[in-house]
N, CA, C and O atoms as a Maestro MAE file, in Angstrom:
{
 s_m_m2io_version
 :::
 2.0.0
}

f_m_ct {
 s_m_title
 :::
 protein
 m_atom[336] {
  # First column is atom index #
  i_m_mmod_type
  r_m_x_coord
  r_m_y_coord
  r_m_z_coord
  i_m_residue_number
  s_m_chain_name
  s_m_pdb_residue_name
  s_m_pdb_atom_name
  i_m_atomic_number
  :::
  1 25 0.822 -1.189 0.000 1 A "MET " " N  " 7
  2 3 0.000 0.000 0.000 1 A "MET " " CA " 6
  3 2 0.872 1.262 0.000 1 A "MET " " C  " 6
  4 15 0.585 2.217 -0.722 1 A "MET " " O  " 8
  5 25 1.937 1.262 0.811 2 A "LYS " " N  " 7
  6 3 2.813 2.432 0.861 2 A "LYS " " CA " 6
  7 2 3.463 2.687 -0.490 2 A "LYS " " C  " 6
  8 15 3.603 3.834 -0.912 2 A "LYS " " O  " 8
  9 25 3.861 1.611 -1.170 3 A "LYS " " N  " 7
  10 3 4.486 1.766 -2.481 3 A "LYS " " CA " 6
  11 2 3.504 2.372 -3.475 3 A "LYS " " C  " 6
  12 15 3.882 3.220 -4.284 3 A "LYS " " O  " 8
  13 25 2.253 1.946 -3.420 4 A "LEU " " N  " 7
  14 3 1.226 2.489 -4.303 4 A "LEU " " CA " 6
  15 2 1.025 3.977 -4.035 4 A "LEU " " C  " 6
  16 15 0.955 4.771 -4.973 4 A "LEU " " O  " 8
  17 25 0.933 4.354 -2.784 5 A "VAL " " N  " 7
  18 3 0.751 5.761 -2.429 5 A "VAL " " CA " 6
  19 2 1.945 6.574 -2.900 5 A "VAL " " C  " 6
  20 15 1.770 7.660 -3.454 5 A "VAL " " O  " 8
  21 25 3.159 6.071 -2.692 6 A "PHE " " N  " 7
  22 3 4.366 6.761 -3.136 6 A "PHE " " CA " 6
  23 2 4.362 6.933 -4.644 6 A "PHE " " C  " 6
  24 15 4.689 8.010 -5.143 6 A "PHE " " O  " 8
  25 25 3.995 5.890 -5.378 7 A "THR " " N  " 7
  26 3 3.943 5.947 -6.832 7 A "THR " " CA " 6
  27 2 2.931 6.990 -7.296 7 A "THR " " C  " 6
  28 15 3.206 7.749 -8.225 7 A "THR " " O  " 8
  29 25 1.782 7.032 -6.667 8 A "VAL " " N  " 7
  30 3 0.760 8.015 -7.032 8 A "VAL " " CA " 6
  31 2 1.266 9.427 -6.761 8 A "VAL " " C  " 6
  32 15 1.056 10.322 -7.579 8 A "VAL " " O  " 8
  33 25 1.922 9.640 -5.638 9 A "ILE " " N  " 7
  34 3 2.452 10.959 -5.303 9 A "ILE " " CA " 6
  35 2 3.503 11.392 -6.315 9 A "ILE " " C  " 6
  36 15 3.486 12.532 -6.777 9 A "ILE " " O  " 8
  37 25 4.409 10.499 -6.660 10 A "ILE " " N  " 7
  38 3 5.443 10.815 -7.651 10 A "ILE " " CA " 6
  39 2 4.799 11.134 -8.999 10 A "ILE " " C  " 6
  40 15 5.168 12.111 -9.651 10 A "ILE " " O  " 8
  41 25 3.850 10.319 -9.410 11 A "THR " " N  " 7
  42 3 3.181 10.543 -10.690 11 A "THR " " CA " 6
  43 2 2.469 11.887 -10.710 11 A "THR " " C  " 6
  44 15 2.546 12.612 -11.701 11 A "THR " " O  " 8
  45 25 1.789 12.222 -9.645 12 A "LEU " " N  " 7
  46 3 1.104 13.511 -9.572 12 A "LEU " " CA " 6
  47 2 2.102 14.658 -9.583 12 A "LEU " " C  " 6
  48 15 1.845 15.698 -10.189 12 A "LEU " " O  " 8
  49 25 3.228 14.481 -8.924 13 A "GLY " " N  " 7
  50 3 4.261 15.517 -8.920 13 A "GLY " " CA " 6
  51 2 4.819 15.757 -10.304 13 A "GLY " " C  " 6
  52 15 5.047 16.902 -10.693 13 A "GLY " " O  " 8
  53 25 5.042 14.697 -11.047 14 A "ILE " " N  " 7
  54 3 5.550 14.828 -12.420 14 A "ILE " " CA " 6
  55 2 4.499 15.477 -13.301 14 A "ILE " " C  " 6
  56 15 4.819 16.332 -14.126 14 A "ILE " " O  " 8
  57 25 3.257 15.081 -13.134 15 A "ALA " " N  " 7
  58 3 2.178 15.692 -13.920 15 A "ALA " " CA " 6
  59 2 2.054 17.173 -13.595 15 A "ALA " " C  " 6
  60 15 1.810 17.984 -14.488 15 A "ALA " " O  " 8
  61 25 2.217 17.533 -12.335 16 A "ALA " " N  " 7
  62 3 2.140 18.942 -11.945 16 A "ALA " " CA " 6
  63 2 3.275 19.733 -12.567 16 A "ALA " " C  " 6
  64 15 3.077 20.871 -12.993 16 A "ALA " " O  " 8
  65 25 4.470 19.142 -12.625 17 A "THR " " N  " 7
  66 3 5.596 19.812 -13.255 17 A "THR " " CA " 6
  67 2 5.310 20.046 -14.728 17 A "THR " " C  " 6
  68 15 5.551 21.138 -15.243 17 A "THR " " O  " 8
  69 25 4.800 19.035 -15.402 18 A "ALA " " N  " 7
  70 3 4.472 19.193 -16.820 18 A "ALA " " CA " 6
  71 2 3.379 20.238 -17.000 18 A "ALA " " C  " 6
  72 15 3.430 21.043 -17.930 18 A "ALA " " O  " 8
  73 25 2.397 20.224 -16.116 19 A "ALA " " N  " 7
  74 3 1.316 21.191 -16.207 19 A "ALA " " CA " 6
  75 2 1.804 22.600 -15.917 19 A "ALA " " C  " 6
  76 15 1.192 23.574 -16.357 19 A "ALA " " O  " 8
  77 25 2.904 22.715 -15.178 20 A "ALA " " N  " 7
  78 3 3.440 24.034 -14.844 20 A "ALA " " CA " 6
  79 2 4.142 24.682 -16.030 20 A "ALA " " C  " 6
  80 15 4.612 25.815 -15.921 20 A "ALA " " O  " 8
  81 25 4.221 23.995 -17.145 21 A "GLY " " N  " 7
  82 3 4.715 24.642 -18.342 21 A "GLY " " CA " 6
  83 2 5.948 24.024 -18.975 21 A "GLY " " C  " 6
  84 15 6.388 24.503 -20.021 21 A "GLY " " O  " 8
  85 25 6.522 22.989 -18.395 22 A "GLU " " N  " 7
  86 3 7.679 22.375 -19.029 22 A "GLU " " CA " 6
  87 2 7.230 21.571 -20.240 22 A "GLU " " C  " 6
  88 15 6.197 20.901 -20.215 22 A "GLU " " O  " 8
  89 25 8.008 21.648 -21.277 23 A "ASN " " N  " 7
  90 3 7.725 20.933 -22.507 23 A "ASN " " CA " 6
  91 2 8.819 19.894 -22.708 23 A "ASN " " C  " 6
  92 15 9.937 20.225 -23.103 23 A "ASN " " O  " 8
  93 25 8.491 18.641 -22.436 24 A "TYR " " N  " 7
  94 3 9.478 17.570 -22.550 24 A "TYR " " CA " 6
  95 2 9.655 17.099 -23.985 24 A "TYR " " C  " 6
  96 15 10.441 16.187 -24.241 24 A "TYR " " O  " 8
  97 25 8.954 17.693 -24.905 25 A "ASN " " N  " 7
  98 3 9.090 17.302 -26.306 25 A "ASN " " CA " 6
  99 2 10.301 18.030 -26.898 25 A "ASN " " C  " 6
  100 15 10.171 18.891 -27.768 25 A "ASN " " O  " 8
  101 25 11.452 17.664 -26.409 26 A "ARG " " N  " 7
  102 3 12.716 18.257 -26.853 26 A "ARG " " CA " 6
  103 2 13.535 17.207 -27.567 26 A "ARG " " C  " 6
  104 15 13.548 16.036 -27.189 26 A "ARG " " O  " 8
  105 25 14.211 17.644 -28.594 27 A "CYS " " N  " 7
  106 3 15.145 16.772 -29.291 27 A "CYS " " CA " 6
  107 2 16.385 16.595 -28.414 27 A "CYS " " C  " 6
  108 15 16.949 17.570 -27.918 27 A "CYS " " O  " 8
  109 25 16.792 15.375 -28.232 28 A "PHE " " N  " 7
  110 3 17.969 15.066 -27.422 28 A "PHE " " CA " 6
  111 2 19.172 15.885 -27.875 28 A "PHE " " C  " 6
  112 15 19.897 16.446 -27.053 28 A "PHE " " O  " 8
  113 25 19.377 15.947 -29.172 29 A "TYR " " N  " 7
  114 3 20.579 16.587 -29.696 29 A "TYR " " CA " 6
  115 2 20.557 18.106 -29.528 29 A "TYR " " C  " 6
  116 15 21.611 18.741 -29.523 29 A "TYR " " O  " 8
  117 25 19.373 18.691 -29.391 30 A "SER " " N  " 7
  118 3 19.311 20.127 -29.127 30 A "SER " " CA " 6
  119 2 19.706 20.439 -27.685 30 A "SER " " C  " 6
  120 15 20.129 21.557 -27.389 30 A "SER " " O  " 8
  121 25 19.575 19.468 -26.789 31 A "MET " " N  " 7
  122 3 19.985 19.657 -25.393 31 A "MET " " CA " 6
  123 2 21.468 19.343 -25.197 31 A "MET " " C  " 6
  124 15 22.107 19.893 -24.299 31 A "MET " " O  " 8
  125 25 22.011 18.469 -26.027 32 A "ASP " " N  " 7
  126 3 23.418 18.057 -25.939 32 A "ASP " " CA " 6
  127 2 24.297 19.137 -26.561 32 A "ASP " " C  " 6
  128 15 24.706 19.026 -27.717 32 A "ASP " " O  " 8
  129 25 24.577 20.158 -25.804 33 A "ARG " " N  " 7
  130 3 25.259 21.345 -26.325 33 A "ARG " " CA " 6
  131 2 26.688 21.095 -26.794 33 A "ARG " " C  " 6
  132 15 27.150 21.746 -27.731 33 A "ARG " " O  " 8
  133 25 27.391 20.167 -26.160 34 A "ASN " " N  " 7
  134 3 28.785 19.946 -26.570 34 A "ASN " " CA " 6
  135 2 28.945 18.779 -27.539 34 A "ASN " " C  " 6
  136 15 30.063 18.466 -27.948 34 A "ASN " " O  " 8
  137 25 27.849 18.135 -27.907 35 A "GLY " " N  " 7
  138 3 27.882 17.094 -28.923 35 A "GLY " " CA " 6
  139 2 28.560 15.801 -28.514 35 A "GLY " " C  " 6
  140 15 29.058 15.069 -29.370 35 A "GLY " " O  " 8
  141 25 28.589 15.501 -27.206 36 A "ASP " " N  " 7
  142 3 29.253 14.280 -26.752 36 A "ASP " " CA " 6
  143 2 28.303 13.094 -26.593 36 A "ASP " " C  " 6
  144 15 28.667 12.086 -25.987 36 A "ASP " " O  " 8
  145 25 27.095 13.206 -27.129 37 A "ASP " " N  " 7
  146 3 26.073 12.158 -27.053 37 A "ASP " " CA " 6
  147 2 25.630 11.856 -25.627 37 A "ASP " " C  " 6
  148 15 25.225 10.734 -25.321 37 A "ASP " " O  " 8
  149 25 25.707 12.863 -24.754 38 A "ALA " " N  " 7
  150 3 25.213 12.755 -23.387 38 A "ALA " " CA " 6
  151 2 24.702 14.129 -22.968 38 A "ALA " " C  " 6
  152 15 25.306 15.154 -23.284 38 A "ALA " " O  " 8
  153 25 23.583 14.130 -22.255 39 A "VAL " " N  " 7
  154 3 23.043 15.378 -21.724 39 A "VAL " " CA " 6
  155 2 23.321 15.398 -20.228 39 A "VAL " " C  " 6
  156 15 22.774 14.600 -19.466 39 A "VAL " " O  " 8
  157 25 24.181 16.323 -19.825 40 A "THR " " N  " 7
  158 3 24.530 16.453 -18.408 40 A "THR " " CA " 6
  159 2 23.417 17.176 -17.667 40 A "THR " " C  " 6
  160 15 22.489 17.709 -18.275 40 A "THR " " O  " 8
  161 25 23.526 17.184 -16.355 41 A "VAL " " N  " 7
  162 3 22.565 17.908 -15.524 41 A "VAL " " CA " 6
  163 2 22.530 19.377 -15.938 41 A "VAL " " C  " 6
  164 15 21.451 19.954 -16.071 41 A "VAL " " O  " 8
  165 25 23.686 19.981 -16.140 42 A "ASP " " N  " 7
  166 3 23.735 21.397 -16.514 42 A "ASP " " CA " 6
  167 2 23.095 21.649 -17.879 42 A "ASP " " C  " 6
  168 15 22.379 22.635 -18.053 42 A "ASP " " O  " 8
  169 25 23.345 20.771 -18.840 43 A "GLU " " N  " 7
  170 3 22.725 20.922 -20.156 43 A "GLU " " CA " 6
  171 2 21.202 20.780 -20.048 43 A "GLU " " C  " 6
  172 15 20.450 21.512 -20.691 43 A "GLU " " O  " 8
  173 25 20.772 19.834 -19.229 44 A "PHE " " N  " 7
  174 3 19.347 19.597 -19.036 44 A "PHE " " CA " 6
  175 2 18.684 20.802 -18.390 44 A "PHE " " C  " 6
  176 15 17.618 21.240 -18.824 44 A "PHE " " O  " 8
  177 25 19.323 21.342 -17.343 45 A "LYS " " N  " 7
  178 3 18.772 22.517 -16.657 45 A "LYS " " CA " 6
  179 2 18.716 23.728 -17.583 45 A "LYS " " C  " 6
  180 15 17.806 24.548 -17.471 45 A "LYS " " O  " 8
  181 25 19.664 23.846 -18.481 46 A "ALA " " N  " 7
  182 3 19.646 24.960 -19.438 46 A "ALA " " CA " 6
  183 2 18.442 24.842 -20.374 46 A "ALA " " C  " 6
  184 15 17.834 25.850 -20.737 46 A "ALA " " O  " 8
  185 25 18.103 23.623 -20.760 47 A "ALA " " N  " 7
  186 3 16.981 23.403 -21.675 47 A "ALA " " CA " 6
  187 2 15.640 23.393 -20.945 47 A "ALA " " C  " 6
  188 15 14.642 23.897 -21.461 47 A "ALA " " O  " 8
  189 25 15.623 22.822 -19.753 48 A "LEU " " N  " 7
  190 3 14.392 22.668 -18.973 48 A "LEU " " CA " 6
  191 2 14.657 23.089 -17.525 48 A "LEU " " C  " 6
  192 15 14.826 22.230 -16.659 48 A "LEU " " O  " 8
  193 25 14.696 24.379 -17.253 49 A "PRO " " N  " 7
  194 3 15.150 24.869 -15.953 49 A "PRO " " CA " 6
  195 2 14.316 24.453 -14.745 49 A "PRO " " C  " 6
  196 15 14.818 24.494 -13.622 49 A "PRO " " O  " 8
  197 25 13.084 24.062 -14.934 50 A "ASN " " N  " 7
  198 3 12.231 23.688 -13.804 50 A "ASN " " CA " 6
  199 2 12.012 22.185 -13.687 50 A "ASN " " C  " 6
  200 15 10.994 21.746 -13.152 50 A "ASN " " O  " 8
  201 25 12.955 21.397 -14.183 51 A "SER " " N  " 7
  202 3 12.715 19.956 -14.298 51 A "SER " " CA " 6
  203 2 13.796 19.082 -13.695 51 A "SER " " C  " 6
  204 15 14.121 18.040 -14.264 51 A "SER " " O  " 8
  205 25 14.364 19.468 -12.566 52 A "ALA " " N  " 7
  206 3 15.405 18.651 -11.935 52 A "ALA " " CA " 6
  207 2 14.896 17.249 -11.610 52 A "ALA " " C  " 6
  208 15 15.622 16.271 -11.791 52 A "ALA " " O  " 8
  209 25 13.676 17.146 -11.139 53 A "ALA " " N  " 7
  210 3 13.117 15.832 -10.812 53 A "ALA " " CA " 6
  211 2 12.976 14.975 -12.063 53 A "ALA " " C  " 6
  212 15 13.173 13.761 -12.006 53 A "ALA " " O  " 8
  213 25 12.640 15.587 -13.178 54 A "ALA " " N  " 7
  214 3 12.506 14.840 -14.428 54 A "ALA " " CA " 6
  215 2 13.852 14.274 -14.865 54 A "ALA " " C  " 6
  216 15 13.920 13.147 -15.354 54 A "ALA " " O  " 8
  217 25 14.923 15.046 -14.693 55 A "PHE " " N  " 7
  218 3 16.250 14.543 -15.042 55 A "PHE " " CA " 6
  219 2 16.557 13.289 -14.230 55 A "PHE " " C  " 6
  220 15 17.004 12.282 -14.779 55 A "PHE " " O  " 8
  221 25 16.318 13.353 -12.933 56 A "ASN " " N  " 7
  222 3 16.610 12.208 -12.064 56 A "ASN " " CA " 6
  223 2 15.806 10.982 -12.462 56 A "ASN " " C  " 6
  224 15 16.304 9.859 -12.388 56 A "ASN " " O  " 8
  225 25 14.587 11.188 -12.876 57 A "GLU " " N  " 7
  226 3 13.774 10.056 -13.315 57 A "GLU " " CA " 6
  227 2 14.250 9.511 -14.653 57 A "GLU " " C  " 6
  228 15 14.308 8.297 -14.847 57 A "GLU " " O  " 8
  229 25 14.590 10.397 -15.569 58 A "ALA " " N  " 7
  230 3 15.026 9.964 -16.897 58 A "ALA " " CA " 6
  231 2 16.378 9.264 -16.862 58 A "ALA " " C  " 6
  232 15 16.658 8.417 -17.710 58 A "ALA " " O  " 8
  233 25 17.209 9.606 -15.899 59 A "ASP " " N  " 7
  234 3 18.550 9.028 -15.774 59 A "ASP " " CA " 6
  235 2 18.451 7.625 -15.168 59 A "ASP " " C  " 6
  236 15 18.782 7.408 -14.002 59 A "ASP " " O  " 8
  237 25 17.993 6.691 -15.982 60 A "ALA " " N  " 7
  238 3 17.692 5.337 -15.516 60 A "ALA " " CA " 6
  239 2 18.895 4.625 -14.912 60 A "ALA " " C  " 6
  240 15 18.742 3.878 -13.945 60 A "ALA " " O  " 8
  241 25 20.081 4.840 -15.457 61 A "ASP " " N  " 7
  242 3 21.266 4.155 -14.933 61 A "ASP " " CA " 6
  243 2 21.988 4.965 -13.857 61 A "ASP " " C  " 6
  244 15 23.032 4.546 -13.357 61 A "ASP " " O  " 8
  245 25 21.436 6.116 -13.504 62 A "LYS " " N  " 7
  246 3 21.962 6.992 -12.447 62 A "LYS " " CA " 6
  247 2 23.418 7.395 -12.682 62 A "LYS " " C  " 6
  248 15 24.212 7.494 -11.746 62 A "LYS " " O  " 8
  249 25 23.749 7.626 -13.954 63 A "SER " " N  " 7
  250 3 25.110 8.016 -14.334 63 A "SER " " CA " 6
  251 2 25.328 9.530 -14.264 63 A "SER " " C  " 6
  252 15 26.441 10.010 -14.479 63 A "SER " " O  " 8
  253 25 24.271 10.275 -13.966 64 A "ARG " " N  " 7
  254 3 24.285 11.746 -13.915 64 A "ARG " " CA " 6
  255 2 24.430 12.349 -15.310 64 A "ARG " " C  " 6
  256 15 24.824 13.506 -15.456 64 A "ARG " " O  " 8
  257 25 24.108 11.561 -16.327 65 A "ALA " " N  " 7
  258 3 24.047 12.040 -17.706 65 A "ALA " " CA " 6
  259 2 23.026 11.175 -18.446 65 A "ALA " " C  " 6
  260 15 22.922 9.971 -18.211 65 A "ALA " " O  " 8
  261 25 22.287 11.808 -19.333 66 A "LEU " " N  " 7
  262 3 21.302 11.068 -20.113 66 A "LEU " " CA " 6
  263 2 21.882 10.694 -21.460 66 A "LEU " " C  " 6
  264 15 22.545 11.500 -22.112 66 A "LEU " " O  " 8
  265 25 21.626 9.462 -21.872 67 A "ASP " " N  " 7
  266 3 21.938 9.122 -23.250 67 A "ASP " " CA " 6
  267 2 20.632 9.188 -24.045 67 A "ASP " " C  " 6
  268 15 19.554 9.360 -23.476 67 A "ASP " " O  " 8
  269 25 20.744 9.051 -25.338 68 A "HIS " " N  " 7
  270 3 19.582 9.191 -26.210 68 A "HIS " " CA " 6
  271 2 18.479 8.204 -25.842 68 A "HIS " " C  " 6
  272 15 17.306 8.574 -25.802 68 A "HIS " " O  " 8
  273 25 18.843 6.965 -25.576 69 A "ASP " " N  " 7
  274 3 17.844 5.946 -25.249 69 A "ASP " " CA " 6
  275 2 17.095 6.274 -23.964 69 A "ASP " " C  " 6
  276 15 15.882 6.079 -23.888 69 A "ASP " " O  " 8
  277 25 17.807 6.771 -22.954 70 A "GLU " " N  " 7
  278 3 17.144 7.147 -21.699 70 A "GLU " " CA " 6
  279 2 16.134 8.271 -21.936 70 A "GLU " " C  " 6
  280 15 15.018 8.227 -21.419 70 A "GLU " " O  " 8
  281 25 16.530 9.278 -22.722 71 A "TRP " " N  " 7
  282 3 15.633 10.397 -22.985 71 A "TRP " " CA " 6
  283 2 14.396 9.940 -23.749 71 A "TRP " " C  " 6
  284 15 13.279 10.343 -23.422 71 A "TRP " " O  " 8
  285 25 14.587 9.105 -24.760 72 A "GLU " " N  " 7
  286 3 13.451 8.618 -25.540 72 A "GLU " " CA " 6
  287 2 12.531 7.748 -24.684 72 A "GLU " " C  " 6
  288 15 11.310 7.834 -24.813 72 A "GLU " " O  " 8
  289 25 13.093 6.915 -23.817 73 A "ALA " " N  " 7
  290 3 12.280 6.077 -22.928 73 A "ALA " " CA " 6
  291 2 11.473 6.945 -21.961 73 A "ALA " " C  " 6
  292 15 10.308 6.658 -21.687 73 A "ALA " " O  " 8
  293 25 12.093 8.000 -21.451 74 A "PHE " " N  " 7
  294 3 11.401 8.924 -20.559 74 A "PHE " " CA " 6
  295 2 10.213 9.559 -21.269 74 A "PHE " " C  " 6
  296 15 9.108 9.594 -20.728 74 A "PHE " " O  " 8
  297 25 10.439 10.060 -22.479 75 A "LYS " " N  " 7
  298 3 9.351 10.690 -23.224 75 A "LYS " " CA " 6
  299 2 8.266 9.677 -23.580 75 A "LYS " " C  " 6
  300 15 7.075 9.977 -23.488 75 A "LYS " " O  " 8
  301 25 8.678 8.487 -23.983 76 A "GLU " " N  " 7
  302 3 7.705 7.449 -24.334 76 A "GLU " " CA " 6
  303 2 6.832 7.107 -23.140 76 A "GLU " " C  " 6
  304 15 5.634 6.870 -23.298 76 A "GLU " " O  " 8
  305 25 7.414 7.079 -21.944 77 A "SER " " N  " 7
  306 3 6.643 6.744 -20.743 77 A "SER " " CA " 6
  307 2 5.564 7.787 -20.460 77 A "SER " " C  " 6
  308 15 4.642 7.532 -19.685 77 A "SER " " O  " 8
  309 25 5.672 8.948 -21.079 78 A "ARG " " N  " 7
  310 3 4.676 10.014 -20.937 78 A "ARG " " CA " 6
  311 2 3.838 10.211 -22.189 78 A "ARG " " C  " 6
  312 15 3.043 11.147 -22.267 78 A "ARG " " O  " 8
  313 25 4.014 9.328 -23.171 79 A "GLY " " N  " 7
  314 3 3.245 9.421 -24.396 79 A "GLY " " CA " 6
  315 2 3.640 10.591 -25.278 79 A "GLY " " C  " 6
  316 15 2.823 11.102 -26.044 79 A "GLY " " O  " 8
  317 25 4.907 11.019 -25.172 80 A "ILE " " N  " 7
  318 3 5.389 12.153 -25.958 80 A "ILE " " CA " 6
  319 2 6.176 11.637 -27.148 80 A "ILE " " C  " 6
  320 15 7.104 10.844 -26.998 80 A "ILE " " O  " 8
  321 25 5.799 12.091 -28.323 81 A "GLU " " N  " 7
  322 3 6.551 11.735 -29.523 81 A "GLU " " CA " 6
  323 2 7.356 12.937 -29.964 81 A "GLU " " C  " 6
  324 15 6.864 14.065 -29.937 81 A "GLU " " O  " 8
  325 25 8.583 12.704 -30.367 82 A "GLU " " N  " 7
  326 3 9.452 13.790 -30.805 82 A "GLU " " CA " 6
  327 2 8.933 14.397 -32.094 82 A "GLU " " C  " 6
  328 15 8.569 13.691 -33.034 82 A "GLU " " O  " 8
  329 25 8.908 15.714 -32.117 83 A "GLN " " N  " 7
  330 3 8.537 16.435 -33.325 83 A "GLN " " CA " 6
  331 2 9.802 16.917 -33.995 83 A "GLN " " C  " 6
  332 15 10.721 17.401 -33.334 83 A "GLN " " O  " 8
  333 25 9.849 16.785 -35.301 84 A "HIS " " N  " 7
  334 3 11.047 17.223 -36.040 84 A "HIS " " CA " 6
  335 2 10.772 18.525 -36.734 84 A "HIS " " C  " 6
  336 15 11.650 19.063 -37.408 84 A "HIS " " O  " 8
  :::
 }
 m_bond[335] {
  # First column is bond index #
  i_m_from
  i_m_to
  i_m_order
  :::
  1 1 2 1
  2 2 3 1
  3 3 4 2
  4 3 5 1
  5 5 6 1
  6 6 7 1
  7 7 8 2
  8 7 9 1
  9 9 10 1
  10 10 11 1
  11 11 12 2
  12 11 13 1
  13 13 14 1
  14 14 15 1
  15 15 16 2
  16 15 17 1
  17 17 18 1
  18 18 19 1
  19 19 20 2
  20 19 21 1
  21 21 22 1
  22 22 23 1
  23 23 24 2
  24 23 25 1
  25 25 26 1
  26 26 27 1
  27 27 28 2
  28 27 29 1
  29 29 30 1
  30 30 31 1
  31 31 32 2
  32 31 33 1
  33 33 34 1
  34 34 35 1
  35 35 36 2
  36 35 37 1
  37 37 38 1
  38 38 39 1
  39 39 40 2
  40 39 41 1
  41 41 42 1
  42 42 43 1
  43 43 44 2
  44 43 45 1
  45 45 46 1
  46 46 47 1
  47 47 48 2
  48 47 49 1
  49 49 50 1
  50 50 51 1
  51 51 52 2
  52 51 53 1
  53 53 54 1
  54 54 55 1
  55 55 56 2
  56 55 57 1
  57 57 58 1
  58 58 59 1
  59 59 60 2
  60 59 61 1
  61 61 62 1
  62 62 63 1
  63 63 64 2
  64 63 65 1
  65 65 66 1
  66 66 67 1
  67 67 68 2
  68 67 69 1
  69 69 70 1
  70 70 71 1
  71 71 72 2
  72 71 73 1
  73 73 74 1
  74 74 75 1
  75 75 76 2
  76 75 77 1
  77 77 78 1
  78 78 79 1
  79 79 80 2
  80 79 81 1
  81 81 82 1
  82 82 83 1
  83 83 84 2
  84 83 85 1
  85 85 86 1
  86 86 87 1
  87 87 88 2
  88 87 89 1
  89 89 90 1
  90 90 91 1
  91 91 92 2
  92 91 93 1
  93 93 94 1
  94 94 95 1
  95 95 96 2
  96 95 97 1
  97 97 98 1
  98 98 99 1
  99 99 100 2
  100 99 101 1
  101 101 102 1
  102 102 103 1
  103 103 104 2
  104 103 105 1
  105 105 106 1
  106 106 107 1
  107 107 108 2
  108 107 109 1
  109 109 110 1
  110 110 111 1
  111 111 112 2
  112 111 113 1
  113 113 114 1
  114 114 115 1
  115 115 116 2
  116 115 117 1
  117 117 118 1
  118 118 119 1
  119 119 120 2
  120 119 121 1
  121 121 122 1
  122 122 123 1
  123 123 124 2
  124 123 125 1
  125 125 126 1
  126 126 127 1
  127 127 128 2
  128 127 129 1
  129 129 130 1
  130 130 131 1
  131 131 132 2
  132 131 133 1
  133 133 134 1
  134 134 135 1
  135 135 136 2
  136 135 137 1
  137 137 138 1
  138 138 139 1
  139 139 140 2
  140 139 141 1
  141 141 142 1
  142 142 143 1
  143 143 144 2
  144 143 145 1
  145 145 146 1
  146 146 147 1
  147 147 148 2
  148 147 149 1
  149 149 150 1
  150 150 151 1
  151 151 152 2
  152 151 153 1
  153 153 154 1
  154 154 155 1
  155 155 156 2
  156 155 157 1
  157 157 158 1
  158 158 159 1
  159 159 160 2
  160 159 161 1
  161 161 162 1
  162 162 163 1
  163 163 164 2
  164 163 165 1
  165 165 166 1
  166 166 167 1
  167 167 168 2
  168 167 169 1
  169 169 170 1
  170 170 171 1
  171 171 172 2
  172 171 173 1
  173 173 174 1
  174 174 175 1
  175 175 176 2
  176 175 177 1
  177 177 178 1
  178 178 179 1
  179 179 180 2
  180 179 181 1
  181 181 182 1
  182 182 183 1
  183 183 184 2
  184 183 185 1
  185 185 186 1
  186 186 187 1
  187 187 188 2
  188 187 189 1
  189 189 190 1
  190 190 191 1
  191 191 192 2
  192 191 193 1
  193 193 194 1
  194 194 195 1
  195 195 196 2
  196 195 197 1
  197 197 198 1
  198 198 199 1
  199 199 200 2
  200 199 201 1
  201 201 202 1
  202 202 203 1
  203 203 204 2
  204 203 205 1
  205 205 206 1
  206 206 207 1
  207 207 208 2
  208 207 209 1
  209 209 210 1
  210 210 211 1
  211 211 212 2
  212 211 213 1
  213 213 214 1
  214 214 215 1
  215 215 216 2
  216 215 217 1
  217 217 218 1
  218 218 219 1
  219 219 220 2
  220 219 221 1
  221 221 222 1
  222 222 223 1
  223 223 224 2
  224 223 225 1
  225 225 226 1
  226 226 227 1
  227 227 228 2
  228 227 229 1
  229 229 230 1
  230 230 231 1
  231 231 232 2
  232 231 233 1
  233 233 234 1
  234 234 235 1
  235 235 236 2
  236 235 237 1
  237 237 238 1
  238 238 239 1
  239 239 240 2
  240 239 241 1
  241 241 242 1
  242 242 243 1
  243 243 244 2
  244 243 245 1
  245 245 246 1
  246 246 247 1
  247 247 248 2
  248 247 249 1
  249 249 250 1
  250 250 251 1
  251 251 252 2
  252 251 253 1
  253 253 254 1
  254 254 255 1
  255 255 256 2
  256 255 257 1
  257 257 258 1
  258 258 259 1
  259 259 260 2
  260 259 261 1
  261 261 262 1
  262 262 263 1
  263 263 264 2
  264 263 265 1
  265 265 266 1
  266 266 267 1
  267 267 268 2
  268 267 269 1
  269 269 270 1
  270 270 271 1
  271 271 272 2
  272 271 273 1
  273 273 274 1
  274 274 275 1
  275 275 276 2
  276 275 277 1
  277 277 278 1
  278 278 279 1
  279 279 280 2
  280 279 281 1
  281 281 282 1
  282 282 283 1
  283 283 284 2
  284 283 285 1
  285 285 286 1
  286 286 287 1
  287 287 288 2
  288 287 289 1
  289 289 290 1
  290 290 291 1
  291 291 292 2
  292 291 293 1
  293 293 294 1
  294 294 295 1
  295 295 296 2
  296 295 297 1
  297 297 298 1
  298 298 299 1
  299 299 300 2
  300 299 301 1
  301 301 302 1
  302 302 303 1
  303 303 304 2
  304 303 305 1
  305 305 306 1
  306 306 307 1
  307 307 308 2
  308 307 309 1
  309 309 310 1
  310 310 311 1
  311 311 312 2
  312 311 313 1
  313 313 314 1
  314 314 315 1
  315 315 316 2
  316 315 317 1
  317 317 318 1
  318 318 319 1
  319 319 320 2
  320 319 321 1
  321 321 322 1
  322 322 323 1
  323 323 324 2
  324 323 325 1
  325 325 326 1
  326 326 327 1
  327 327 328 2
  328 327 329 1
  329 329 330 1
  330 330 331 1
  331 331 332 2
  332 331 333 1
  333 333 334 1
  334 334 335 1
  335 335 336 2
  :::
 }
}
């Protein structure tokens, strides 16, 4: 029961962040400013300044950098398709 409540709280928090105006429909490569195929915390904050919690969730391997697959999986989990 506690896990369910925690999951609901986290989900609502993420939905509230998205509702607050963040647009997660970003191209990975537009966030990767130095072109090293990884989006660091600083690069992420520059692109999405109000989304620190989203970075932590998207960083599935907890490497403190997102790769393309992690970013796409994060967006897919929210039903977001990349626009070109």
